[in-house]
DRENLO-380655 format. One line per field, with one value per atom (N, C-alpha, C): atom name; residue number from 1; x, y, z. Coordinates in pm, whole numbers. Layout:
<nodes>
a [CA_...] $
k [NUM_...] $
X [X_...] $
Y [Y_...] $
Z [Z_...] $
</nodes>
This chain:
<nodes>
a [N_CA_C_N_CA_C_N_CA_C_N_CA_C_N_CA_C_N_CA_C_N_CA_C_N_CA_C_N_CA_C_N_CA_C_N_CA_C_N_CA_C_N_CA_C_N_CA_C_N_CA_C_N_CA_C_N_CA_C_N_CA_C_N_CA_C_N_CA_C_N_CA_C_N_CA_C_N_CA_C_N_CA_C_N_CA_C_N_CA_C_N_CA_C_N_CA_C_N_CA_C_N_CA_C_N_CA_C_N_CA_C_N_CA_C_N_CA_C_N_CA_C_N_CA_C_N_CA_C_N_CA_C_N_CA_C_N_CA_C_N_CA_C_N_CA_C_N_CA_C_N_CA_C_N_CA_C_N_CA_C_N_CA_C_N_CA_C_N_CA_C_N_CA_C_N_CA_C_N_CA_C_N_CA_C_N_CA_C_N_CA_C_N_CA_C_N_CA_C_N_CA_C_N_CA_C_N_CA_C_N_CA_C_N_CA_C_N_CA_C_N_CA_C_N_CA_C_N_CA_C_N_CA_C_N_CA_C_N_CA_C_N_CA_C_N_CA_C_N_CA_C_N_CA_C_N_CA_C_N_CA_C_N_CA_C_N_CA_C_N_CA_C_N_CA_C_N_CA_C_N_CA_C_N_CA_C_N_CA_C_N_CA_C_N_CA_C_N_CA_C_N_CA_C_N_CA_C_N_CA_C_N_CA_C_N_CA_C_N_CA_C_N_CA_C_N_CA_C_N_CA_C_N_CA_C_N_CA_C_N_CA_C_N_CA_C_N_CA_C_N_CA_C_N_CA_C_N_CA_C_N_CA_C_N_CA_C_N_CA_C_N_CA_C_N_CA_C_N_CA_C_N_CA_C_N_CA_C_N_CA_C_N_CA_C_N_CA_C_N_CA_C_N_CA_C_N_CA_C_N_CA_C_N_CA_C_N_CA_C_N_CA_C_N_CA_C_N_CA_C_N_CA_C_N_CA_C_N_CA_C_N_CA_C_N_CA_C_N_CA_C_N_CA_C_N_CA_C_N_CA_C_N_CA_C_N_CA_C_N_CA_C_N_CA_C_N_CA_C_N_CA_C_N_CA_C_N_CA_C_N_CA_C_N_CA_C_N_CA_C_N_CA_C_N_CA_C_N_CA_C_N_CA_C_N_CA_C_N_CA_C_N_CA_C_N_CA_C_N_CA_C_N_CA_C_N_CA_C_N_CA_C_N_CA_C_N_CA_C_N_CA_C_N_CA_C_N_CA_C_N_CA_C_N_CA_C_N_CA_C_N_CA_C_N_CA_C_N_CA_C_N_CA_C_N_CA_C_N_CA_C_N_CA_C_N_CA_C_N_CA_C_N_CA_C_N_CA_C_N_CA_C_N_CA_C_N_CA_C_N_CA_C_N_CA_C_N_CA_C_N_CA_C_N_CA_C_N_CA_C_N_CA_C_N_CA_C_N_CA_C_N_CA_C_N_CA_C_N_CA_C_N_CA_C_N_CA_C_N_CA_C_N_CA_C_N_CA_C_N_CA_C_N_CA_C_N_CA_C_N_CA_C_N_CA_C_N_CA_C_N_CA_C_N_CA_C_N_CA_C_N_CA_C_N_CA_C_N_CA_C_N_CA_C_N_CA_C_N_CA_C_N_CA_C_N_CA_C_N_CA_C_N_CA_C_N_CA_C_N_CA_C_N_CA_C_N_CA_C_N_CA_C_N_CA_C_N_CA_C_N_CA_C_N_CA_C_N_CA_C_N_CA_C_N_CA_C_N_CA_C_N_CA_C_N_CA_C] $
k [1_1_1_2_2_2_3_3_3_4_4_4_5_5_5_6_6_6_7_7_7_8_8_8_9_9_9_10_10_10_11_11_11_12_12_12_13_13_13_14_14_14_15_15_15_16_16_16_17_17_17_18_18_18_19_19_19_20_20_20_21_21_21_22_22_22_23_23_23_24_24_24_25_25_25_26_26_26_27_27_27_28_28_28_29_29_29_30_30_30_31_31_31_32_32_32_33_33_33_34_34_34_35_35_35_36_36_36_37_37_37_38_38_38_39_39_39_40_40_40_41_41_41_42_42_42_43_43_43_44_44_44_45_45_45_46_46_46_47_47_47_48_48_48_49_49_49_50_50_50_51_51_51_52_52_52_53_53_53_54_54_54_55_55_55_56_56_56_57_57_57_58_58_58_59_59_59_60_60_60_61_61_61_62_62_62_63_63_63_64_64_64_65_65_65_66_66_66_67_67_67_68_68_68_69_69_69_70_70_70_71_71_71_72_72_72_73_73_73_74_74_74_75_75_75_76_76_76_77_77_77_78_78_78_79_79_79_80_80_80_81_81_81_82_82_82_83_83_83_84_84_84_85_85_85_86_86_86_87_87_87_88_88_88_89_89_89_90_90_90_91_91_91_92_92_92_93_93_93_94_94_94_95_95_95_96_96_96_97_97_97_98_98_98_99_99_99_100_100_100_101_101_101_102_102_102_103_103_103_104_104_104_105_105_105_106_106_106_107_107_107_108_108_108_109_109_109_110_110_110_111_111_111_112_112_112_113_113_113_114_114_114_115_115_115_116_116_116_117_117_117_118_118_118_119_119_119_120_120_120_121_121_121_122_122_122_123_123_123_124_124_124_125_125_125_126_126_126_127_127_127_128_128_128_129_129_129_130_130_130_131_131_131_132_132_132_133_133_133_134_134_134_135_135_135_136_136_136_137_137_137_138_138_138_139_139_139_140_140_140_141_141_141_142_142_142_143_143_143_144_144_144_145_145_145_146_146_146_147_147_147_148_148_148_149_149_149_150_150_150_151_151_151_152_152_152_153_153_153_154_154_154_155_155_155_156_156_156_157_157_157_158_158_158_159_159_159_160_160_160_161_161_161_162_162_162_163_163_163_164_164_164_165_165_165_166_166_166_167_167_167_168_168_168_169_169_169_170_170_170_171_171_171_172_172_172_173_173_173_174_174_174_175_175_175_176_176_176_177_177_177_178_178_178_179_179_179_180_180_180_181_181_181_182_182_182_183_183_183_184_184_184_185_185_185_186_186_186_187_187_187_188_188_188_189_189_189_190_190_190_191_191_191_192_192_192_193_193_193_194_194_194_195_195_195_196_196_196_197_197_197_198_198_198_199_199_199_200_200_200_201_201_201_202_202_202_203_203_203_204_204_204_205_205_205_206_206_206_207_207_207_208_208_208_209_209_209_210_210_210_211_211_211_212_212_212_213_213_213_214_214_214_215_215_215_216_216_216_217_217_217_218_218_218_219_219_219_220_220_220_221_221_221_222_222_222_223_223_223_224_224_224_225_225_225_226_226_226_227_227_227_228_228_228] $
X [-2115_-2008_-1913_-1768_-1660_-1625_-1526_-1501_-1573_-1562_-1619_-1781_-1826_-1954_-2046_-1996_-2080_-2195_-2307_-2436_-2448_-2320_-2342_-2344_-2446_-2460_-2620_-2631_-2780_-2787_-2932_-2963_-3034_-2994_-3058_-3108_-3208_-3286_-3311_-3374_-3402_-3513_-3497_-3582_-3556_-3467_-3429_-3319_-3283_-3123_-3037_-3051_-2946_-2930_-2990_-2983_-2839_-2834_-2690_-2681_-2569_-2586_-2447_-2446_-2316_-2292_-2180_-2156_-2009_-2037_-1917_-1854_-1709_-1621_-1598_-1606_-1575_-1448_-1362_-1253_-1191_-1175_-1130_-1022_-935_-805_-828_-917_-966_-955_-1074_-1105_-994_-892_-799_-678_-672_-565_-611_-734_-767_-733_-797_-750_-631_-524_-401_-334_-382_-307_-360_-472_-505_-415_-396_-300_-168_-98_28_40_-49_-49_-48_-136_-134_-11_46_153_278_289_399_383_264_249_281_272_300_455_521_630_649_540_534_519_471_503_358_348_200_206_111_99_-6_-7_-126_-173_-314_-351_-395_-387_-413_-450_-500_-496_-489_-379_-368_-321_-274_-270_-353_-479_-608_-725_-709_-820_-749_-762_-666_-690_-810_-818_-796_-893_-915_-800_-736_-630_-493_-467_-324_-358_-467_-481_-483_-532_-517_-367_-275_-149_-90_-117_-48_-74_-195_-231_-148_-170_-96_72_125_266_326_204_232_206_126_91_197_265_363_505_518_621_610_487_505_527_544_578_706_830_947_1001_917_951_884_787_707_742_790_834_704_698_575_576_501_510_364_331_229_217_100_70_-37_-36_-179_-251_-408_-488_-477_-479_-472_-338_-217_-85_-95_-168_-180_-248_-356_-471_-390_-309_-231_-135_-64_47_7_-126_-192_-229_-270_-307_-169_-53_46_144_153_262_178_64_17_117_214_285_371_410_476_421_292_212_193_212_172_39_41_-100_-107_-250_-279_-393_-383_-479_-536_-653_-725_-845_-909_-1023_-1144_-1260_-1374_-1374_-1360_-1354_-1245_-1132_-1041_-1028_-1105_-1085_-1063_-1099_-1073_-918_-882_-729_-735_-667_-637_-489_-463_-321_-345_-219_-212_-186_-140_-100_-203_-322_-449_-474_-414_-449_-591_-661_-828_-830_-754_-768_-695_-751_-637_-571_-422_-338_-360_-430_-466_-566_-668_-776_-705_-604_-526_-470_-391_-334_-441_-549_-656_-700_-734_-767_-683_-540_-446_-446_-456_-470_-555_-682_-815_-778_-749_-716_-612_-518_-428_-469_-612_-683_-758_-710_-766_-932_-992_-1126_-1187_-1120_-1199_-1202_-1114_-1100_-1227_-1237_-1344_-1475_-1504_-1627_-1671_-1555_-1593_-1622_-1575_-1603_-1723_-1782_-1914_-2010_-1971_-2076_-2083_-1995_-2015_-2075_-2053_-2121_-2276_-2298_-2451_-2494_-2460_-2504_-2522_-2463_-2492_-2586_-2618_-2702_-2821_-2811_-2937_-3007_-2934_-2970_-3041_-2975_-3045_-3156_-3157_-3295_-3414_-3370_-3462_-3547_-3432_-3451_-3544_-3512_-3577_-3746_-3739_-3861_-3950_-3905_-4003_-4014_-3931_-3950_-4060_-4079_-4163_-4288_-4297_-4425_-4489_-4405_-4460_-4424_-4339_-4316_-4195_-4207_-4115_-4097_-3977_-3924_-4047_-4093_-4179_-4132_-3995_-3917_-3856_-3849_-3772_-3622_-3568_-3437_-3355_-3231_-3141_-3030_-3012_-2917_-2811_-2683_-2573_-2464_-2413_-2294_-2208_-2081_-1980_-2001_-1983_-2036_-1919_-1793_-1681_-1663_-1737_-1708_-1782_-1768_-1843_-1996_-2040_-2195_-2272_-2189_-2247_-2231_-2123_-2097_-2178_-2237_-2286_-2446_-2504_-2637_-2719_-2845_-2941_-2972_-2912_-2906_-3066_-3125_-3226_-3349_-3332_-3440_-3400_-3301_-3270_-3346_-3325_-3385_-3531_-3574_-3744_-3782_-3730_-3823_-3811_-3740_-3738_-3821_-3825_-3867_-3954_-4060_-4142_-4111_-4014_-3992_-3804_-3762_-3636_-3579_-3487_-3417_-3273_-3198_-3060_-2973_-2864_-2777_-2638_-2558_-2419_-2357_-2249_-2163_-2030_-1935_-1815_-1689_-1710_-1606_-1606_-1538_-1512_-1611_-1552_-1629_-1650_-1546_-1530_-1586_-1721_-1767_-1734_-1752_-1733_-1565_-1485_-1338_-1301_-1367_-1312_-1398_-1528_-1604_-1671_-1622_-1692_-1792_-1746_-1810_-1958_-1937_-2086_-2154_-2101_-2187_-2260_-2170_-2259_-2355_-2327_-2436_-2570_-2535_-2691_-2769_-2711_-2790_-2910_-2857_-2976_-3088_-3096_-3195_-3270_-3211_-3281_-3374_-3310_-3364_-3454_-3417_-3522_-3668_-3650_-3787_-3840_-3799_-3888_-3941] $
Y [-3786_-3685_-3735_-3707_-3746_-3649_-3663_-3553_-3590_-3457_-3440_-3395_-3368_-3314_-3449_-3564_-3676_-3671_-3758_-3757_-3868_-3964_-4069_-4043_-4106_-4079_-4052_-4002_-3996_-3931_-3923_-3876_-3985_-4020_-4133_-4092_-4121_-4079_-3956_-3885_-3766_-3738_-3649_-3603_-3665_-3760_-3835_-3808_-3837_-3805_-3857_-3974_-4063_-3989_-3876_-3826_-3817_-3864_-3864_-3841_-3759_-3743_-3807_-3864_-3933_-3876_-3803_-3776_-3830_-3920_-3984_-3896_-3912_-3861_-3972_-3963_-4069_-4022_-4075_-4069_-4173_-4168_-4299_-4245_-4350_-4348_-4274_-4307_-4243_-4082_-4082_-3907_-3854_-3874_-3793_-3800_-3907_-3877_-3798_-3792_-3674_-3549_-3518_-3385_-3339_-3445_-3418_-3377_-3482_-3459_-3337_-3294_-3169_-3044_-3040_-2947_-2944_-3066_-3092_-3018_-3067_-3031_-2887_-2822_-2664_-2601_-2665_-2594_-2625_-2745_-2789_-2668_-2649_-2558_-2423_-2373_-2235_-2227_-2343_-2321_-2299_-2354_-2299_-2412_-2362_-2461_-2519_-2618_-2657_-2716_-2675_-2714_-2801_-2909_-3007_-2992_-2944_-2921_-3053_-3094_-3207_-3178_-3268_-3301_-3457_-3480_-3634_-3670_-3561_-3578_-3596_-3551_-3573_-3658_-3662_-3723_-3854_-3991_-4071_-4188_-4161_-4238_-4190_-4098_-4029_-3919_-3878_-3766_-3847_-3946_-4028_-4087_-4126_-4196_-4076_-3955_-3832_-3802_-3798_-3775_-3875_-3995_-4119_-4084_-4102_-4065_-3937_-3811_-3713_-3746_-3790_-3834_-3913_-4031_-4095_-4010_-3910_-3851_-3739_-3697_-3604_-3677_-3793_-3868_-3852_-3818_-3816_-3653_-3577_-3428_-3359_-3437_-3418_-3275_-3195_-3034_-2940_-3003_-2923_-2943_-2818_-2825_-2825_-2944_-2934_-2966_-2928_-2962_-3007_-3041_-3079_-2978_-2917_-2863_-2896_-2908_-2955_-2795_-2819_-2703_-2583_-2616_-2543_-2434_-2490_-2421_-2325_-2407_-2351_-2172_-2235_-2086_-1980_-2009_-1907_-1859_-1938_-1889_-1819_-1848_-1789_-1633_-1624_-1488_-1393_-1450_-1378_-1363_-1447_-1450_-1502_-1460_-1534_-1543_-1453_-1467_-1572_-1656_-1774_-1869_-1885_-1996_-1969_-2053_-2039_-2108_-2246_-2314_-2408_-2439_-2510_-2612_-2758_-2845_-2900_-2924_-2979_-3042_-3118_-3183_-3071_-3097_-3015_-2934_-2993_-2917_-2802_-2839_-2736_-2653_-2664_-2550_-2634_-2551_-2618_-2601_-2655_-2624_-2489_-2398_-2253_-2226_-2141_-2086_-1954_-1925_-1756_-1681_-1745_-1684_-1617_-1685_-1634_-1468_-1448_-1305_-1272_-1351_-1339_-1213_-1176_-1064_-947_-830_-722_-708_-690_-672_-572_-474_-379_-438_-526_-602_-685_-762_-868_-799_-695_-621_-564_-527_-502_-608_-728_-860_-884_-889_-930_-827_-712_-588_-619_-649_-681_-800_-929_-1029_-1050_-952_-944_-896_-859_-820_-932_-988_-1124_-1079_-963_-943_-957_-929_-968_-1084_-1169_-1319_-1383_-1331_-1379_-1353_-1223_-1181_-1281_-1296_-1361_-1520_-1574_-1710_-1714_-1594_-1609_-1590_-1501_-1506_-1648_-1710_-1870_-1948_-1952_-2027_-1980_-1862_-1829_-1882_-1882_-1948_-2106_-2156_-2296_-2331_-2217_-2255_-2173_-2065_-1976_-1944_-1903_-1875_-1998_-2102_-2256_-2266_-2233_-2278_-2179_-2051_-1957_-2009_-2043_-2096_-2209_-2324_-2427_-2395_-2317_-2280_-2226_-2138_-2065_-2156_-2278_-2365_-2470_-2489_-2588_-2520_-2394_-2320_-2282_-2302_-2266_-2129_-2032_-1909_-1900_-1831_-1829_-1665_-1654_-1503_-1460_-1343_-1301_-1201_-1145_-1055_-1142_-1049_-1103_-1134_-1246_-1282_-1345_-1281_-1312_-1392_-1517_-1581_-1620_-1590_-1617_-1698_-1783_-1874_-1920_-1977_-1995_-2141_-2155_-2273_-2391_-2335_-2450_-2453_-2379_-2391_-2502_-2517_-2626_-2600_-2481_-2471_-2537_-2465_-2484_-2649_-2715_-2857_-2942_-2904_-2988_-2972_-2856_-2836_-2793_-2805_-2731_-2590_-2497_-2391_-2307_-2297_-2236_-2334_-2465_-2555_-2538_-2536_-2518_-2379_-2270_-2151_-2130_-2219_-2221_-2294_-2356_-2423_-2305_-2196_-2096_-1957_-1937_-1810_-1856_-1730_-1742_-1712_-1641_-1553_-1546_-1651_-1676_-1713_-1618_-1628_-1610_-1641_-1655_-1736_-1751_-1835_-1849_-1940_-1985_-1894_-1825_-1759_-1828_-1790_-1875_-1850_-1884_-1867_-1979_-1965_-2049_-2002_-1950_-1907_-1753_-1664_-1539_-1473_-1468_-1409_-1274_-1168_-1035_-1002_-1096_-1085_-1132_-1271_-1332_-1267_-1252_-1209_-1076_-976_-832_-781_-775_-724_-793_-940_-1001_-1009_-988_-974_-834_-737_-602_-604_-675_-687_-748_-837_-907_-798_-735_-643_-547_-451_-370_-403_-521_-606_-656_-709_-774_-651_-532_-428_-346_-337_-283_-356_-492_-567_-555_-499_-504_-351] $
Z [-2832_-2803_-2691_-2728_-2628_-2537_-2463_-2343_-2223_-2156_-2042_-2058_-2175_-2219_-2273_-2252_-2311_-2228_-2275_-2207_-2122_-2124_-2030_-1885_-1824_-1687_-1644_-1535_-1489_-1351_-1304_-1188_-1107_-995_-935_-796_-750_-612_-599_-714_-710_-604_-525_-408_-280_-284_-183_-99_22_75_-2_-73_-145_-278_-316_-456_-475_-627_-677_-823_-857_-997_-1052_-1176_-1242_-1367_-1412_-1521_-1586_-1662_-1735_-1843_-1825_-1939_-2006_-2156_-2249_-2354_-2363_-2421_-2496_-2629_-2726_-2806_-2819_-2898_-3013_-3081_-3218_-3220_-3124_-3078_-3054_-2933_-2877_-3003_-3071_-3175_-3288_-3315_-3408_-3361_-3253_-3188_-3195_-3125_-3135_-3276_-3365_-3503_-3561_-3527_-3578_-3511_-3408_-3320_-3379_-3389_-3426_-3552_-3642_-3777_-3773_-3724_-3742_-3651_-3547_-3515_-3598_-3664_-3779_-3882_-3937_-4037_-4031_-3882_-3861_-3796_-3769_-3712_-3556_-3491_-3356_-3255_-3143_-3018_-2984_-2884_-2858_-2729_-2640_-2499_-2469_-2418_-2388_-2254_-2232_-2105_-2036_-1935_-1864_-1721_-1659_-1507_-1478_-1498_-1471_-1341_-1276_-1125_-1034_-1094_-1025_-1083_-1209_-1282_-1336_-1286_-1288_-1396_-1468_-1591_-1718_-1750_-1870_-1904_-1815_-1816_-1853_-1764_-1796_-1948_-1990_-2116_-2238_-2214_-2296_-2300_-2201_-2210_-2281_-2295_-2352_-2473_-2538_-2659_-2757_-2674_-2727_-2733_-2635_-2651_-2779_-2783_-2932_-3021_-3071_-3161_-3184_-3110_-3095_-3187_-3145_-3218_-3382_-3418_-3560_-3607_-3515_-3543_-3479_-3509_-3455_-3467_-3584_-3565_-3495_-3398_-3314_-3177_-3105_-2954_-2888_-2796_-2707_-2564_-2491_-2350_-2288_-2160_-2105_-1978_-1950_-1835_-1764_-1625_-1548_-1562_-1583_-1620_-1523_-1385_-1287_-1301_-1329_-1341_-1486_-1585_-1712_-1692_-1631_-1628_-1566_-1447_-1386_-1495_-1538_-1644_-1777_-1800_-1931_-1876_-1759_-1716_-1677_-1627_-1591_-1695_-1777_-1913_-2017_-2095_-2204_-2328_-2334_-2459_-2478_-2353_-2349_-2405_-2433_-2501_-2649_-2744_-2872_-2917_-2891_-2920_-2801_-2780_-2656_-2722_-2671_-2713_-2591_-2606_-2457_-2490_-2408_-2417_-2395_-2407_-2410_-2283_-2158_-2042_-2031_-2093_-2060_-2199_-2279_-2396_-2521_-2632_-2774_-2793_-2918_-2931_-3017_-2948_-3032_-3026_-3101_-3136_-3144_-3056_-3062_-3153_-3262_-3397_-3488_-3418_-3503_-3471_-3337_-3284_-3284_-3229_-3245_-3149_-3039_-2943_-2990_-2981_-2985_-2871_-2877_-2779_-2669_-2692_-2591_-2515_-2570_-2492_-2393_-2458_-2375_-2262_-2282_-2158_-2046_-2115_-2002_-1939_-1988_-1920_-1815_-1863_-1760_-1650_-1672_-1570_-1482_-1511_-1429_-1355_-1412_-1352_-1296_-1252_-1161_-1034_-1035_-903_-848_-745_-667_-655_-626_-609_-744_-861_-975_-1030_-971_-994_-906_-787_-698_-747_-802_-863_-991_-1078_-1199_-1162_-1058_-1008_-957_-898_-816_-938_-1039_-1140_-1229_-1241_-1304_-1212_-1062_-955_-948_-984_-971_-1112_-1221_-1347_-1327_-1253_-1239_-1122_-1020_-912_-909_-851_-845_-955_-1066_-1196_-1266_-1254_-1311_-1232_-1114_-1032_-1077_-1105_-1140_-1306_-1402_-1506_-1503_-1433_-1406_-1365_-1268_-1208_-1326_-1387_-1509_-1617_-1653_-1756_-1695_-1598_-1527_-1495_-1513_-1488_-1635_-1735_-1857_-1911_-1841_-1849_-1955_-2070_-2160_-2192_-2260_-2279_-2421_-2404_-2511_-2593_-2557_-2625_-2750_-2872_-2969_-2934_-2994_-2946_-3070_-3085_-3199_-3130_-3185_-3143_-3227_-3221_-3304_-3239_-3328_-3265_-3368_-3308_-3423_-3456_-3612_-3665_-3620_-3590_-3551_-3397_-3332_-3197_-3134_-3009_-2939_-2936_-2925_-2919_-3067_-3160_-3300_-3357_-3304_-3302_-3231_-3111_-3001_-3004_-3053_-3019_-3149_-3167_-3260_-3178_-3203_-3109_-3115_-3248_-3233_-3162_-3191_-3130_-2977_-2910_-2772_-2733_-2793_-2751_-2774_-2861_-2859_-2760_-2680_-2558_-2470_-2457_-2337_-2411_-2544_-2577_-2714_-2730_-2838_-2990_-2977_-3113_-3111_-3191_-3190_-3310_-3364_-3508_-3477_-3582_-3587_-3639_-3666_-3744_-3699_-3747_-3726_-3806_-3746_-3816_-3828_-3954_-3985_-3869_-3744_-3650_-3524_-3422_-3336_-3202_-3100_-2988_-2969_-2998_-2970_-3094_-3123_-3246_-3263_-3165_-3193_-3242_-3174_-3214_-3335_-3389_-3469_-3624_-3598_-3729_-3683_-3650_-3601_-3710_-3852_-3926_-3963_-3964_-3976_-3828_-3716_-3605_-3609_-3662_-3675_-3802_-3892_-3985_-3948_-3867_-3820_-3720_-3661_-3563_-3610_-3749_-3787_-3862_-3914_-3965_-3865_-3736_-3631_-3547_-3540_-3466_-3549_-3675_-3766_-3766_-3777_-3793_-3661_-3547_-3442_-3432] $
</nodes>
């Protein structure tokens, strides 16, 4: 797997003061070209624009490489207006003024290529999101939740897993077939390491199942609940 989610790296000196973790990002010209071509082709078909998410001012090897290849591929789509934005600035602009963006192409860590023209989210939901995340305390709380998932929640999960404790309640797993989860994992096998009664399937969507395929999500629930 390419990008920041590659499995290249490891943990060294676990349990010692020198404990070190190394995670390598892997970018290839073929891989970046394929992603960029797909994004530019969609933008060209729709007559829209495209923004490339980068962080080449801080990630000094892979991101300049990403920028270089994206610029090369852009030359093949002269009808597409495009620009490049550093991811931190891009996130702020998306919250403050989402309508200014049409399509975004990015490596794994910064998100999949998405096009605003798909209108995945209801406009009222977008307005409410912007309203909430205009409050600094909401941003702080959201970041704290993500930090907990990577720290104390993970520690609790690891302790339960090491002790052989698994979820005993029925578990329904649904995921997008074309999203990162569906492309990168055998979802049911992963969950069966943590639970005894797991079922579910991929749905024809990307990452946001309730917004992209609400009817199919709703269809999955009655059967699962009746079975219990």
